[in-house]
Structures are given as C-alpha cells and as structure tokens.
C-alpha positions as YAML, in Angstrom:
chain: A
units: angstrom
residues:
- id: 1
  name: UNK
  ca: [-0.48, 10.34, -16.13]
- id: 2
  name: UNK
  ca: [-2.63, 13.06, -14.59]
- id: 3
  name: UNK
  ca: [-2.85, 11.35, -11.19]
- id: 4
  name: UNK
  ca: [-1.40, 14.18, -9.09]
- id: 5
  name: UNK
  ca: [-3.73, 15.06, -6.26]
- id: 6
  name: UNK
  ca: [-5.78, 11.87, -6.45]
- id: 7
  name: UNK
  ca: [-6.65, 10.44, -3.06]
- id: 8
  name: UNK
  ca: [-6.41, 6.68, -2.50]
- id: 9
  name: UNK
  ca: [-7.64, 5.07, 0.71]
- id: 10
  name: UNK
  ca: [-6.16, 2.23, 2.75]
- id: 11
  name: UNK
  ca: [-9.00, 0.24, 4.27]
- id: 12
  name: UNK
  ca: [-9.55, -2.58, 6.74]
- id: 13
  name: UNK
  ca: [-13.03, -3.78, 5.85]
- id: 14
  name: UNK
  ca: [-15.16, -0.63, 6.25]
- id: 15
  name: UNK
  ca: [-12.61, 1.22, 8.41]
- id: 16
  name: UNK
  ca: [-10.31, 3.77, 6.77]
- id: 17
  name: UNK
  ca: [-6.71, 3.48, 8.00]
- id: 18
  name: UNK
  ca: [-5.27, 6.30, 5.95]
- id: 19
  name: UNK
  ca: [-5.20, 8.28, 2.73]
- id: 20
  name: UNK
  ca: [-2.50, 8.58, 0.10]
- id: 21
  name: UNK
  ca: [-2.42, 11.85, -1.82]
- id: 22
  name: UNK
  ca: [-0.61, 11.10, -5.07]
- id: 23
  name: UNK
  ca: [2.21, 13.49, -5.94]
- id: 24
  name: UNK
  ca: [4.39, 11.40, -8.25]
- id: 25
  name: UNK
  ca: [3.80, 8.74, -10.88]
- id: 26
  name: UNK
  ca: [6.75, 6.60, -12.01]
- id: 27
  name: UNK
  ca: [5.09, 3.70, -13.86]
- id: 28
  name: UNK
  ca: [4.28, 1.18, -12.51]
- id: 29
  name: UNK
  ca: [4.65, 2.91, -9.12]
- id: 30
  name: UNK
  ca: [2.60, 5.74, -7.65]
- id: 31
  name: UNK
  ca: [4.01, 7.78, -4.77]
- id: 32
  name: UNK
  ca: [2.31, 10.09, -2.34]
- id: 33
  name: UNK
  ca: [1.92, 11.71, 1.03]
- id: 34
  name: UNK
  ca: [0.42, 9.26, 3.54]
- id: 35
  name: UNK
  ca: [-2.08, 10.63, 6.05]
- id: 36
  name: UNK
  ca: [-2.81, 7.97, 8.70]
- id: 37
  name: UNK
  ca: [-5.88, 7.75, 10.86]
- id: 38
  name: UNK
  ca: [-5.34, 6.93, 14.56]
- id: 39
  name: UNK
  ca: [-6.14, 3.26, 13.93]
- id: 40
  name: UNK
  ca: [-3.32, 2.90, 11.38]
- id: 41
  name: UNK
  ca: [-1.01, 2.42, 14.37]
- id: 42
  name: UNK
  ca: [-2.52, -1.06, 14.78]
- id: 43
  name: UNK
  ca: [-1.07, -2.18, 11.42]
- id: 44
  name: UNK
  ca: [1.98, 0.10, 11.11]
- id: 45
  name: UNK
  ca: [4.28, -2.69, 12.45]
- id: 46
  name: UNK
  ca: [3.23, -4.85, 9.48]
- id: 47
  name: UNK
  ca: [4.52, -2.21, 7.06]
- id: 48
  name: UNK
  ca: [7.69, -1.62, 9.10]
- id: 49
  name: UNK
  ca: [8.44, -5.36, 9.10]
- id: 50
  name: UNK
  ca: [7.76, -5.90, 5.39]
- id: 51
  name: UNK
  ca: [9.88, -2.88, 4.40]
- id: 52
  name: UNK
  ca: [12.78, -4.00, 6.59]
- id: 53
  name: UNK
  ca: [12.65, -7.49, 5.06]
- id: 54
  name: UNK
  ca: [12.56, -6.09, 1.53]
- id: 55
  name: UNK
  ca: [15.50, -3.79, 2.21]
- id: 56
  name: UNK
  ca: [17.42, -6.75, 3.69]
- id: 57
  name: UNK
  ca: [16.63, -8.71, 0.49]
- id: 58
  name: UNK
  ca: [14.90, -11.41, 2.55]
- id: 59
  name: UNK
  ca: [12.32, -11.94, -0.17]
- id: 60
  name: UNK
  ca: [10.80, -15.22, 1.02]
- id: 61
  name: UNK
  ca: [10.21, -13.77, 4.51]
- id: 62
  name: UNK
  ca: [8.94, -10.56, 2.87]
- id: 63
  name: UNK
  ca: [6.33, -12.54, 0.93]
- id: 64
  name: UNK
  ca: [5.11, -14.22, 4.11]
- id: 65
  name: UNK
  ca: [5.00, -10.95, 6.06]
- id: 66
  name: UNK
  ca: [3.30, -9.06, 3.22]
- id: 67
  name: UNK
  ca: [0.57, -11.70, 2.92]
- id: 68
  name: UNK
  ca: [-0.86, -10.36, 6.18]
- id: 69
  name: UNK
  ca: [-1.24, -6.91, 4.58]
- id: 70
  name: UNK
  ca: [-2.65, -8.25, 1.32]
- id: 71
  name: UNK
  ca: [-5.10, -10.59, 3.04]
- id: 72
  name: UNK
  ca: [-6.39, -8.08, 5.61]
- id: 73
  name: UNK
  ca: [-6.30, -4.65, 3.96]
- id: 74
  name: UNK
  ca: [-7.57, -3.17, 0.73]
- id: 75
  name: UNK
  ca: [-6.51, -0.24, -1.40]
- id: 76
  name: UNK
  ca: [-9.25, 1.91, -2.88]
- id: 77
  name: UNK
  ca: [-8.64, 4.13, -5.89]
- id: 78
  name: UNK
  ca: [-10.91, 7.10, -6.62]
- id: 79
  name: UNK
  ca: [-12.76, 4.75, -9.00]
- id: 80
  name: UNK
  ca: [-13.10, 1.91, -6.46]
- id: 81
  name: UNK
  ca: [-11.21, -0.96, -4.85]
- id: 82
  name: UNK
  ca: [-8.33, -2.52, -6.78]
- id: 83
  name: UNK
  ca: [-7.92, -6.28, -7.16]
- id: 84
  name: UNK
  ca: [-4.33, -6.42, -5.97]
- id: 85
  name: UNK
  ca: [-1.63, -4.05, -4.75]
- id: 86
  name: UNK
  ca: [1.89, -3.88, -3.40]
- id: 87
  name: UNK
  ca: [2.10, -1.02, -0.90]
- id: 88
  name: UNK
  ca: [4.99, 0.31, 1.14]
- id: 89
  name: UNK
  ca: [4.63, 2.97, 3.83]
- id: 90
  name: UNK
  ca: [7.48, 4.70, 5.63]
- id: 91
  name: UNK
  ca: [6.80, 7.68, 7.87]
- id: 92
  name: UNK
  ca: [4.55, 10.01, 5.86]
- id: 93
  name: UNK
  ca: [5.37, 8.52, 2.43]
- id: 94
  name: UNK
  ca: [3.64, 5.71, 0.57]
- id: 95
  name: UNK
  ca: [4.46, 4.08, -2.73]
- id: 96
  name: UNK
  ca: [2.58, 1.33, -4.46]
- id: 97
  name: UNK
  ca: [1.68, -0.46, -7.63]
- id: 98
  name: UNK
  ca: [-1.75, -1.89, -8.28]
- id: 99
  name: UNK
  ca: [-3.77, -3.89, -10.73]
- id: 100
  name: UNK
  ca: [-7.41, -4.42, -11.60]
- id: 101
  name: UNK
  ca: [-6.42, -8.08, -12.12]
- id: 102
  name: UNK
  ca: [-4.57, -10.33, -9.64]
- id: 103
  name: UNK
  ca: [-0.77, -10.22, -10.00]
- id: 104
  name: UNK
  ca: [0.80, -13.24, -11.63]
- id: 105
  name: UNK
  ca: [2.88, -15.39, -9.28]
- id: 106
  name: UNK
  ca: [6.58, -15.50, -9.97]
...
C-alpha cells in the first residue's frame, strides 16, 4: 500500500497527543510505532480500558467505553482528518482502521 513511514496524529481539538509512524499495513488495519506526547497520559486509561474490554469480549461495554475516545479525539492522516476511526494503543504500538465516511452501525 505504500504507507510505510507515514505519520498519523492523534489529536484532542488542536492539541497533539501522539504520532503513529506506520510500519505495517494489513487491510483494513494499519499498524505503527506510537510516540506519545506528555499529555497522552491524560487519555491513556481510556485506551487501556477499551482494549481490556475488547480482549474480554465485553463488546457492549467496549462500545460504551470507546465512545469517549471517538467523541473526544480525532485521527489525522497526512492528507487531513478522517471521518471515523477505530484505534487501539498498547505500550508503544498502535493499530487502527479508518474511513473517510462514517462507519455503518452493526
């Protein structure tokens, strides 16, 4: 896909919370090294909680917990902000899928 080395940004309004340097593309997922800013610590528990719920297969609780991420943060591709994304972060790794259009429910 030619995405290796691209830098995506995790934002809270105008504040950058971290960068993802893409090193693997496995459609529809992109994977990369996550480089947090000091303020990412304020939202890290959101990602820890959502990942734990997903791994426990508690999908309804995951949806509720992830809404906080989706409603507060944005993901910005090199070409600009994406309409919707599903992002997981664990330690220094991030993996996500994204769309220029809102995801369909269900």
